[in-house]
N, C-alpha and C positions, 0 to 999 in steps of 0.2 A: 597429381592432386589438383582438383579444381581450385581456382583462386577467386576470392571475393574481395574486391577493392573497397576502400573506405567510401568511395562515391556510391557504389552499389549498396553498401550498408546504410548509407543515409537515405537512399531511395527506398529501401525496404522499410526503414523507420517511418518515412512519410506515409507510406501506404498502409502498412500493417497497424500502425498506431492511430490511423484515422485522422491524421493531421493535415495532409494536403487537401485542398478544397474538393477535389474529385473523389476522395477516399472517405469523407465524413459519413457517419452512420446516422441512424434515425431514432435511437432510443438510448437511455442510460444503460439498459441491459446490453445492447450491442457494443457500447463504448467499453463496458467492463469486460466483456468477452474478448474484445480486441486487445486489451492490455493484460489478459489473464486474470489480474486482480487490480483494484485501485487501492492506493494508500488511504487509510482512514484515521491516522493518528490525529490529524486536525480535521474536524468535520467539514470545514469549507472545501478541503481538497477534493472530496468526492464530487461536489457540485461543480467546481471550477474545472476539474479534469473532464467531466462530462461536457461542460459548456464548450471546451476547446475542440471536442470531437463530434458533437451532435449538430446536425445542420440547423435545427430550430429547437431550442430547449427552454423550458420554464422551470423554476424552482419546484413547482408542483409535480413535474414529471419525475424528478429524482425522489421527492417525498413519496410518490406513489410506489416506485420501485422498492424503496427501502422499507416503508411502513405499512403500505396497503397490500400490494401484491407480494411483498417479501421475496421478490425474485433476485434481489441483491441483499446479502446478509453479511454483517460484520463478524469477523472471526479473528482471534489472536492466532498468529501462525509464524511464518518465517522470521527469524531473527527477533523473536518476541515483539513483533510489530502487529498493530491492528490493521487489517485489510478489509476491503469490501469484496466479497466473493460472489461470482455467479452461483446461484443456489445449487446447480447441478454439480459443482466442483467440491462442495462441502464433504461428501463421503470420502473423497480422495485425500483431503488435507487433514481431516480429523485423526486418522491413525498414523499419519506420517509427520509432517512439519509441526502440526499443533501438538501431537503426542510428544514429540521431542522437546518442545518448549515446556510442556507440563512436567516432564520428567526432571528437567533441569531445575525448574522452579520448586518442585517438591523436595528435591535433595537439599536445596539451599534453605527453604523455609523450615524444614524439620530440624536442621542443625541450629538455625537461629532461634527457634522456639525453645530448645533445650538451653542454649547459652543465656537466653533472657529469663530463664527460670519459670517459663509458662507451664512446663510439664517435664517429667523425666523421660517421656517417650514422645518425641516430636511428631512421629508419624501418627500416633494415636491422637494427639492434639489436633493435627490437621484434619484427620478423618472425622473427628467429632465436630469440628468447626464447619467443615463442608456439609455434613449431614444436617446440622442445625439451620444453615442458610437454605438448603434445599427444602427443608420442612416449612420454613417461613414463606418461601416462594410457591410452594405447592398449592396454597390456597389463594394465590394472587395471580390469576391468569393475565391480568393487565400489567403485572410487574410491580416492582417497588424501587424507590430511589436507594442509592447506597447509604444515605443517611438513615432512612427507615430501617434498612437491614441491620446497620450497626446498632441501632437502638433496640431492635428486636432480638439481636444475638449479642449479648454483652461480652461473651468470651472473645469475640474478634474486635471489639472496640478498644484495642490496646495499641501501644506503639512499641515496636521492637527495635532496640538500638543496633546499628550495624557499624562497620568500620567507617572512619572519616566523618563521624557525626551524622551519617544518614540513618534513616529509619524506614521500616515498613509497618503498615497497620492493617486495618480491615481490607484495604484495597488489595493486599497480597493474597488473601484467601479468595477474594472475588476474582482476581486475575487468574488464579489457578483454576477456579471453576469455569472461567471463560476458555482457558486453554484446553480443558478436557471436554468442552462443548456441552457441559451441563447447563450453563446459563448463557445468555446472549444479550447484547445491548439492543434493547427493543426501542419503543417509541421515544423520540427525543422531545422533551418538554420545554426546550428553549428555542431560540432563533436558530435557523439552519447553520449559522456560522459558529455556534456554540454547542458544546456537548453537555447535555444534562439528561442522560438516558434513564429510562426505567429498565432495571435488570429483570429478565424474564427467563423462566425455564425454556430451554430449547424446544422441548416437546409442546409447550404452550404456543411458542412463536411459530413453529413450522407445522404443527399438527402431527401428521404421520412423518416422523423423522426417518429418513432413509438409513439403511444399514451401512456402517462403515466398511470400507474395503480393507484388504490386507495392506500392511504398511508399504511393502515393495510395489504393489500395484498402484497405491496412491502416489508415491513418489514418481513412478513412471508417467502417470497421467499429468502430474504437474509439470514435469520436465518436458513432456510432449507439447503442452500448451505454451510453455516458456519458449521453446525452440521456434514455434510458429510465430510468436509475437516478437521475440528478441533475436532470433537466430540470424546470422551465425554468431554464436557466443562461445567463449572458451570454457574449459572445464573450471577454471578459477572463477569465472563469472557465475557459473551455476552453483558452485560450492558456496560462494558468498551470498548470492541471492536467496538460496534455499536455507541458508544457515545450517547446512548439513555437512556430510563428510565426503571425501573423494570416493570412498567405497560405494556410498549410496548413489552418487552421481554417475560413476562409471558403470555400475550395474544397470541403471536406467538407460544410459546411452547405448549399451550393448543390446538390451532388450528391444529398444526402438530401432535398431539397425541404423543409428545415426551415422551420417557421412562426414568424415573429416575434410575440411577445406582450409586452405592457407589464407591468412589475413595480412593486410599491410601492417608491419611493425610489431605485431603481437602474436606471432606463432600460429597455432592451430585453433580453428573454430569448428563448430558442429552445426549441421543442418539435418532436418528430417529427410528421409530418402526420397519423398515425393515433392520436395521443395527446393530443387536444385536449379530451376530455371531463373534466369536473370529477371529482375523486376524492371518494367519499363520506367523511364524517367518520368516522375510525376509532374514535372514543370515547377515553376517558381511557387514558393509558399512561405508563409510566416506563421508563427504561433506564439501565444503568450500562455505559459503554463504556470500552475500554482506551486506553492511550497510542497515538496515531497511528491511531485507528480511522478507516476511510474515510469514515464519515458526517461526522465533524468536519473532515476534511481535503479534502472533496469540492469546495468552492467557494473562490474567492479572496475574494468578498464574502459575509460570513457574518452580516450584521446580523440577518437574519430568524430566526436560531436562536441566535446568540451574544450579541446585545445589546452591552452595554458591558464584557464580561468578557474581552476579548482579552488584556490584560496579565496577568490573573490565571490564565488557562488555557493560554496559549502561552508557550514560552520565547522568548529573543531571536532565535532562528533560525527561528521560525515552526513549531516542532514542538508538537503538541497533547499535553497531559497527559491524565489520566483525566477523564471527564466524567459528570455526573449529569443526566438529562433528565426533564422533565415536559411531556407534551403537545407535543413538538416544539421545546422551548426548553431550552437548557442553564441549569441553576440552581445548579450547583456541581460538585464533583468527588468522588472517593472514594480512600481510602487503606486500608492495613491496619495493625493494631496489632501488637505484638510476638508475639502468639499467632497472627496470620494472619487475625483477624476483620476483615471489611470494614466500614469506617466511612464514612458519607456526610457530606461537609462542604458545607453550603449557603452560597451567596453572596447569597441573598435568601430572604425568607419564602415558603413555599408553603402550600397548604391542608392541613388535617389529613388528609383522605383521601390526598393526594399524598404527604405525609410518611410515612404508614403504608405506602403502596405502595413507596416508596423503601427503607424499613427492611426490608420483606419481600424486596425484590430483593437487598439487601445480605446478608440472612441466607441466601438461596438461593445467592448467589455464594460466601459463606463455606463453606457445606456442600460445594459443588462443588470448591472449591480444597483442601479437606480438609487445611489446615495449610500448604499451599504458599504461600510468600511471593514476590510478583512484584516484582523490582527494575526500575529503569528508568534509562536515561541521560538522560531528558528530563522530569525532574520540573518541574511548573509551580509558580508562586508559591503558588497555592491549595493544592497538595499539600504544600508545605513549611511552610505556616503552622501555628502551634500552636492 
């Protein structure tokens, strides 16, 4: 069995993720394809993930891709997470990862609706609620805010109590419509670091909506792209990242003729059959990545780049804060001061050249942000430490 060392995995990460200087790409679309998808839970992540990978980037370049060309589209998918997808990958994710999320959400919501006394038939209630929202959006090609939709559809303007004092309301119905790809987060009406989207019918947003694939074909294509971006990865990595089952992952690996390789410390990984050659050493590099960047969130087993810093860099729910990288390993995080200047916080000593490179990258990001301060709902311990 071919062996792929941690050193080679870090070299692959540098090149495939467009992080080493010689591997950077020329557009937000290319950065998104390089990563398979970008995380979009926090809107700023899309912009900062692109900034880290594109040789020369303006905010307007990302806005163009998201809202003008619509070559990058936000879609709820794996692990009930919002991602930014290359447009051509949407037909693969709709019947697979997104449909799985939609099914889980539907089962939960229909039970909750009955328990809350909204209807005797929770499925009928959800279907009627969905139909009313879609009717409201049918005459709004530019979309509407969630507040406008709640006011236009009173039956979803309710709060449904859940266990431990939690609730879901109109957002639950809208979330389900997003998972089924009936609606999409369209134009953002706020600053790029803040989410205030107009919800729009997918057919209005994309025009001719491409037909969905079969579920198995969709999963296979997503796994293929993941292996190119993150391979070698383990079966457990794929099951976690996809939010799927071992059966789904194993079927995709078989259909792709994926090749098993041994890894340092963590058993068997998988590569595409035409991707077995060793990646050349990319040379020294550093990177400053945002909260929930796809590189940080790409694997379940992260020892080869994270080391012992999980508790410092991830919150209790597994969400990654900002990270600072040197040659394929995380060595700290970054924050901003009151004036918006980027500050690197190290968790270990690095060489003098690496420290200078990190400081230069911090200065470059400070200049690019131009005083914009990025807040987050997912600060790590390292980010909060003084």
